[in-house]
MOPAC internal coordinates of N, CA, C and O (Angstrom, degrees):
PM7 1SCF
backbone

  N    0.0000 0     0.00 0     0.00 0    0    0    0
  C    1.4429 1     0.00 0     0.00 0    1    0    0
  C    1.4934 1   107.65 1     0.00 0    2    1    0
  O    1.2310 1   120.65 1   -50.25 1    3    2    1
  N    1.3065 1   116.37 1   129.75 1    3    2    1
  C    1.4693 1   122.06 1   179.05 1    5    3    2
  C    1.5394 1   108.87 1  -127.29 1    6    5    3
  O    1.2310 1   120.72 1   -42.84 1    7    6    5
  N    1.2993 1   116.22 1   137.16 1    7    6    5
  C    1.4671 1   119.10 1   176.32 1    9    7    6
  C    1.5322 1   108.92 1  -154.01 1   10    9    7
  O    1.2310 1   122.13 1   -13.57 1   11   10    9
  N    1.3437 1   113.52 1   166.43 1   11   10    9
  C    1.4609 1   121.36 1  -179.95 1   13   11   10
  C    1.5099 1   109.15 1  -121.59 1   14   13   11
  O    1.2310 1   120.25 1   -45.83 1   15   14   13
  N    1.3273 1   117.12 1   134.17 1   15   14   13
  C    1.4459 1   122.71 1   173.29 1   17   15   14
  C    1.5008 1   107.89 1  -105.93 1   18   17   15
  O    1.2310 1   121.00 1   -53.93 1   19   18   17
  N    1.3240 1   115.70 1   126.07 1   19   18   17
  C    1.4643 1   120.41 1  -178.55 1   21   19   18
  C    1.5136 1   109.08 1  -116.20 1   22   21   19
  O    1.2310 1   120.76 1   -68.59 1   23   22   21
  N    1.3548 1   116.14 1   111.41 1   23   22   21
  C    1.4531 1   122.87 1   179.03 1   25   23   22
  C    1.5198 1   107.93 1  -121.19 1   26   25   23
  O    1.2310 1   121.27 1   -64.26 1   27   26   25
  N    1.3312 1   115.18 1   115.74 1   27   26   25
  C    1.4628 1   120.99 1  -177.24 1   29   27   26
  C    1.5182 1   109.08 1    54.77 1   30   29   27
  O    1.2310 1   120.21 1    67.34 1   31   30   29
  N    1.3412 1   117.21 1  -112.66 1   31   30   29
  C    1.4741 1   119.50 1  -179.20 1   33   31   30
  C    1.5517 1   112.86 1  -105.89 1   34   33   31
  O    1.2310 1   120.76 1  -178.15 1   35   34   33
  N    1.3453 1   116.16 1     1.85 1   35   34   33
  C    1.4562 1   119.75 1  -176.84 1   37   35   34
  C    1.5359 1   110.61 1  -100.00 1   38   37   35
  O    1.2310 1   121.58 1   -45.86 1   39   38   37
  N    1.3161 1   114.59 1   134.14 1   39   38   37
  C    1.4667 1   120.91 1   174.64 1   41   39   38
  C    1.5453 1   108.08 1  -110.29 1   42   41   39
  O    1.2310 1   120.88 1   -42.25 1   43   42   41
  N    1.3306 1   115.91 1   137.75 1   43   42   41
  C    1.4577 1   121.76 1   174.71 1   45   43   42
  C    1.5361 1   106.58 1  -124.25 1   46   45   43
  O    1.2310 1   120.80 1   -56.12 1   47   46   45
  N    1.3187 1   116.08 1   123.88 1   47   46   45
  C    1.4642 1   121.59 1   178.27 1   49   47   46
  C    1.5365 1   107.58 1  -100.06 1   50   49   47
  O    1.2310 1   121.74 1   -57.95 1   51   50   49
  N    1.3439 1   114.28 1   122.05 1   51   50   49
  C    1.4618 1   121.38 1  -175.52 1   53   51   50
  C    1.4951 1   112.00 1  -116.20 1   54   53   51
  O    1.2310 1   120.24 1   -44.92 1   55   54   53
  N    1.3018 1   117.14 1   135.08 1   55   54   53
  C    1.4762 1   123.61 1   172.97 1   57   55   54
  C    1.5076 1   106.70 1  -115.64 1   58   57   55
  O    1.2310 1   120.47 1   -45.69 1   59   58   57
  N    1.3282 1   116.71 1   134.31 1   59   58   57
  C    1.4390 1   121.40 1   171.52 1   61   59   58
  C    1.5142 1   107.27 1  -120.04 1   62   61   59
  O    1.2310 1   121.49 1   -67.04 1   63   62   61
  N    1.3177 1   114.76 1   112.96 1   63   62   61
  C    1.4796 1   122.66 1  -178.72 1   65   63   62
  C    1.5141 1   108.46 1  -100.59 1   66   65   63
  O    1.2310 1   120.94 1   -76.43 1   67   66   65
  N    1.3533 1   115.80 1   103.57 1   67   66   65
  C    1.4675 1   121.17 1  -176.74 1   69   67   66
  C    1.5432 1   111.78 1   -99.03 1   70   69   67
  O    1.2310 1   120.53 1  -170.70 1   71   70   69
  N    1.3297 1   116.59 1     9.30 1   71   70   69
  C    1.4481 1   119.26 1  -178.83 1   73   71   70
  C    1.5486 1   108.22 1   -65.07 1   74   73   71
  O    1.2310 1   121.02 1   -30.01 1   75   74   73
  N    1.2956 1   115.65 1   149.99 1   75   74   73
  C    1.4736 1   122.14 1   179.75 1   77   75   74
  C    1.5133 1   108.97 1   -89.64 1   78   77   75
  O    1.2310 1   120.65 1  -130.09 1   79   78   77
  N    1.3269 1   116.35 1    49.91 1   79   78   77
  C    1.4515 1   122.31 1   179.50 1   81   79   78
  C    1.5593 1   107.16 1  -135.13 1   82   81   79
  O    1.2310 1   120.93 1   -23.58 1   83   82   81
  N    1.3055 1   115.83 1   156.42 1   83   82   81
  C    1.4752 1   118.47 1   176.72 1   85   83   82
  C    1.5453 1   112.14 1   -88.98 1   86   85   83
  O    1.2310 1   120.09 1   173.28 1   87   86   85
  N    1.3094 1   117.44 1    -6.72 1   87   86   85
  C    1.4880 1   119.92 1  -177.08 1   89   87   86
  C    1.5297 1   109.27 1   -74.26 1   90   89   87
  O    1.2310 1   121.16 1   -21.09 1   91   90   89
  N    1.3337 1   115.38 1   158.91 1   91   90   89
  C    1.4445 1   124.92 1   179.74 1   93   91   90
  C    1.5165 1   108.53 1  -108.99 1   94   93   91
  O    1.2310 1   120.19 1   -43.71 1   95   94   93
  N    1.3077 1   117.24 1   136.29 1   95   94   93
  C    1.4930 1   120.06 1   172.14 1   97   95   94
  C    1.4977 1   107.68 1   -83.06 1   98   97   95
  O    1.2310 1   120.95 1   -75.57 1   99   98   97
  N    1.3255 1   115.78 1   104.43 1   99   98   97
  C    1.4593 1   121.29 1  -171.20 1  101   99   98
  C    1.5239 1   113.92 1   -59.45 1  102  101   99
  O    1.2310 1   118.75 1   139.16 1  103  102  101
  N    1.3185 1   119.99 1   -40.84 1  103  102  101
  C    1.4562 1   121.56 1  -178.68 1  105  103  102
  C    1.5177 1   110.40 1   -67.74 1  106  105  103
  O    1.2310 1   119.56 1   144.72 1  107  106  105
  N    1.2825 1   118.45 1   -35.28 1  107  106  105
  C    1.4658 1   121.41 1   176.28 1  109  107  106
  C    1.5244 1   111.09 1   -70.67 1  110  109  107
  O    1.2310 1   120.76 1   140.38 1  111  110  109
  N    1.3186 1   116.15 1   -39.62 1  111  110  109
  C    1.4598 1   120.82 1   177.34 1  113  111  110
  C    1.5009 1   110.37 1   -61.14 1  114  113  111
  O    1.2310 1   119.10 1   135.78 1  115  114  113
  N    1.3003 1   119.33 1   -44.22 1  115  114  113
  C    1.4584 1   123.93 1   179.93 1  117  115  114
  C    1.5331 1   111.07 1   -63.75 1  118  117  115
  O    1.2310 1   119.85 1   141.01 1  119  118  117
  N    1.3349 1   117.89 1   -38.99 1  119  118  117
  C    1.4475 1   122.13 1  -177.68 1  121  119  118
  C    1.5199 1   111.33 1   -70.29 1  122  121  119
  O    1.2310 1   119.14 1   139.62 1  123  122  121
  N    1.2917 1   119.25 1   -40.38 1  123  122  121
  C    1.4449 1   123.28 1  -170.48 1  125  123  122
  C    1.5261 1   114.33 1   -85.54 1  126  125  123
  O    1.2310 1   122.02 1   -23.56 1  127  126  125
  N    1.3170 1   113.73 1   156.44 1  127  126  125
  C    1.4681 1   120.95 1   172.90 1  129  127  126
  C    1.5334 1   108.92 1   -87.89 1  130  129  127
  O    1.2310 1   120.78 1   148.63 1  131  130  129
  N    1.3152 1   116.12 1   -31.37 1  131  130  129
  C    1.4510 1   122.80 1   178.37 1  133  131  130
  C    1.5273 1   108.03 1  -130.70 1  134  133  131
  O    1.2310 1   120.87 1   -43.71 1  135  134  133
  N    1.3175 1   115.94 1   136.29 1  135  134  133
  C    1.4716 1   121.98 1   179.91 1  137  135  134
  C    1.5166 1   106.63 1  -121.80 1  138  137  135
  O    1.2310 1   120.76 1   -81.27 1  139  138  137
  N    1.3184 1   116.15 1    98.73 1  139  138  137
  C    1.4903 1   121.26 1   179.34 1  141  139  138
  C    1.5130 1   107.75 1   -84.63 1  142  141  139
  O    1.2310 1   120.42 1   -49.61 1  143  142  141
  N    1.3026 1   116.80 1   130.39 1  143  142  141
  C    1.4689 1   120.04 1  -169.86 1  145  143  142
  C    1.5222 1   110.40 1  -133.40 1  146  145  143
  O    1.2310 1   120.67 1   -53.50 1  147  146  145
  N    1.3489 1   116.32 1   126.50 1  147  146  145
  C    1.4411 1   123.17 1   169.66 1  149  147  146
  C    1.5227 1   105.68 1   -80.81 1  150  149  147
  O    1.2310 1   120.32 1   -37.21 1  151  150  149
  N    1.3227 1   117.00 1   142.79 1  151  150  149
  C    1.4651 1   122.32 1   178.26 1  153  151  150
  C    1.5306 1   112.84 1    63.60 1  154  153  151
  O    1.2310 1   120.45 1  -140.92 1  155  154  153
  N    1.3427 1   116.75 1    39.08 1  155  154  153
  C    1.4443 1   119.63 1   176.86 1  157  155  154
  C    1.5331 1   109.89 1   -77.93 1  158  157  155
  O    1.2310 1   120.80 1   -55.11 1  159  158  157
  N    1.3017 1   116.07 1   124.89 1  159  158  157
  C    1.4567 1   122.35 1   176.84 1  161  159  158
  C    1.5182 1   107.79 1  -120.01 1  162  161  159
  O    1.2310 1   119.71 1   -76.34 1  163  162  161
  N    1.3082 1   118.16 1   103.66 1  163  162  161
  C    1.4641 1   122.36 1  -174.82 1  165  163  162
  C    1.5412 1   112.05 1   -54.40 1  166  165  163
  O    1.2310 1   120.25 1   139.08 1  167  166  165
  N    1.3144 1   117.12 1   -40.92 1  167  166  165
  C    1.4593 1   118.83 1  -176.81 1  169  167  166
  C    1.5344 1   112.98 1   -73.93 1  170  169  167
  O    1.2310 1   119.26 1   167.18 1  171  170  169
  N    1.3173 1   119.02 1   -12.82 1  171  170  169
  C    1.4348 1   122.94 1   178.15 1  173  171  170
  C    1.5277 1   113.71 1  -102.70 1  174  173  171
  O    1.2310 1   121.12 1   178.42 1  175  174  173
  N    1.3400 1   115.47 1    -1.58 1  175  174  173
  C    1.4599 1   122.10 1  -177.57 1  177  175  174
  C    1.5286 1   109.90 1  -113.03 1  178  177  175
  O    1.2310 1   120.29 1   -44.63 1  179  178  177
  N    1.3147 1   117.06 1   135.37 1  179  178  177
  C    1.4564 1   121.29 1   178.66 1  181  179  178
  C    1.5011 1   110.31 1   -56.08 1  182  181  179
  O    1.2310 1   120.67 1   -39.89 1  183  182  181
  N    1.3291 1   116.32 1   140.11 1  183  182  181
  C    1.4740 1   123.19 1  -176.84 1  185  183  182
  C    1.5327 1   111.28 1   -58.34 1  186  185  183
  O    1.2310 1   119.47 1   149.99 1  187  186  185
  N    1.3347 1   118.61 1   -30.01 1  187  186  185
  C    1.4635 1   121.25 1  -178.80 1  189  187  186
  C    1.5138 1   112.38 1   -64.22 1  190  189  187
  O    1.2310 1   119.26 1   165.42 1  191  190  189
  N    1.3200 1   119.02 1   -14.58 1  191  190  189
  C    1.4689 1   122.32 1   179.60 1  193  191  190
  C    1.5289 1   112.91 1   -99.71 1  194  193  191
  O    1.2310 1   118.90 1   175.02 1  195  194  193
  N    1.2808 1   119.71 1    -4.98 1  195  194  193
  C    1.4642 1   121.37 1  -173.88 1  197  195  194
  C    1.5295 1   115.13 1   -70.09 1  198  197  195
  O    1.2310 1   119.40 1   154.72 1  199  198  197
  N    1.3110 1   118.76 1   -25.28 1  199  198  197
  C    1.4636 1   122.05 1  -172.85 1  201  199  198
  C    1.5411 1   113.93 1   -62.99 1  202  201  199
  O    1.2310 1   119.00 1   139.72 1  203  202  201
  N    1.3184 1   119.52 1   -40.28 1  203  202  201
  C    1.4303 1   122.31 1  -174.69 1  205  203  202
  C    1.5453 1   114.62 1   -97.57 1  206  205  203
  O    1.2310 1   120.56 1   171.12 1  207  206  205
  N    1.3184 1   116.53 1    -8.88 1  207  206  205
  C    1.4441 1   119.75 1  -170.95 1  209  207  206
  C    1.5407 1   112.28 1   -81.27 1  210  209  207
  O    1.2310 1   121.50 1   -46.69 1  211  210  209
  N    1.3451 1   114.74 1   133.31 1  211  210  209
  C    1.4364 1   123.60 1   172.73 1  213  211  210
  C    1.5256 1   106.38 1  -119.61 1  214  213  211
  O    1.2310 1   120.23 1   -56.39 1  215  214  213
  N    1.3014 1   117.17 1   123.61 1  215  214  213
  C    1.4564 1   121.81 1  -178.70 1  217  215  214
  C    1.5521 1   109.40 1   -78.35 1  218  217  215
  O    1.2310 1   120.67 1   -50.31 1  219  218  217
  N    1.3107 1   116.32 1   129.69 1  219  218  217
  C    1.4572 1   120.64 1   177.07 1  221  219  218
  C    1.5285 1   108.54 1  -128.38 1  222  221  219
  O    1.2310 1   121.60 1   -23.21 1  223  222  221
  N    1.2893 1   114.53 1   156.79 1  223  222  221
  C    1.4903 1   119.73 1   179.42 1  225  223  222
  C    1.4913 1   109.80 1   -85.78 1  226  225  223
  O    1.2310 1   119.80 1   -16.43 1  227  226  225
  N    1.2781 1   117.99 1   163.57 1  227  226  225
  C    1.4695 1   123.08 1   178.05 1  229  227  226
  C    1.4992 1   113.40 1   -63.01 1  230  229  227
  O    1.2310 1   119.75 1   157.41 1  231  230  229
  N    1.3216 1   118.08 1   -22.59 1  231  230  229
  C    1.4514 1   121.42 1  -179.13 1  233  231  230
  C    1.5088 1   113.39 1  -101.22 1  234  233  231
  O    1.2310 1   120.16 1  -146.59 1  235  234  233
  N    1.3691 1   117.30 1    33.41 1  235  234  233
  C    1.4825 1   120.33 1  -178.34 1  237  235  234
  C    1.5027 1   109.64 1   -65.07 1  238  237  235
  O    1.2310 1   121.02 1   -26.28 1  239  238  237
  N    1.3188 1   115.66 1   153.72 1  239  238  237
  C    1.4602 1   121.33 1   177.11 1  241  239  238
  C    1.5335 1   111.59 1  -118.55 1  242  241  239
  O    1.2310 1   121.13 1   -43.27 1  243  242  241
  N    1.2883 1   115.44 1   136.73 1  243  242  241
  C    1.4977 1   120.12 1   178.27 1  245  243  242
  C    1.5012 1   106.68 1  -131.49 1  246  245  243
  O    1.2310 1   120.62 1   -52.71 1  247  246  245
  N    1.2832 1   116.42 1   127.29 1  247  246  245
  C    1.4582 1   121.59 1   177.07 1  249  247  246
  C    1.5522 1   107.55 1  -105.26 1  250  249  247
  O    1.2310 1   120.91 1   -62.52 1  251  250  249
  N    1.3245 1   115.86 1   117.48 1  251  250  249
  C    1.4451 1   119.82 1  -177.23 1  253  251  250
  C    1.5287 1   108.21 1  -112.27 1  254  253  251
  O    1.2310 1   120.10 1   180.00 1  255  254  253

């Protein structure tokens, strides 16, 4: 899931990766400012991806 939050003049591009895998979708990671990831395992993910990742649980809630 990808979406943009627009507040005043600032844009934030958010990716939510709900796949049941530890891998990162590199193109989505590059596009987004924040990469929210279910099943994030720091030790199984390359260090170059750690900066933007926010770990979320499978039962996350989003109000749109």
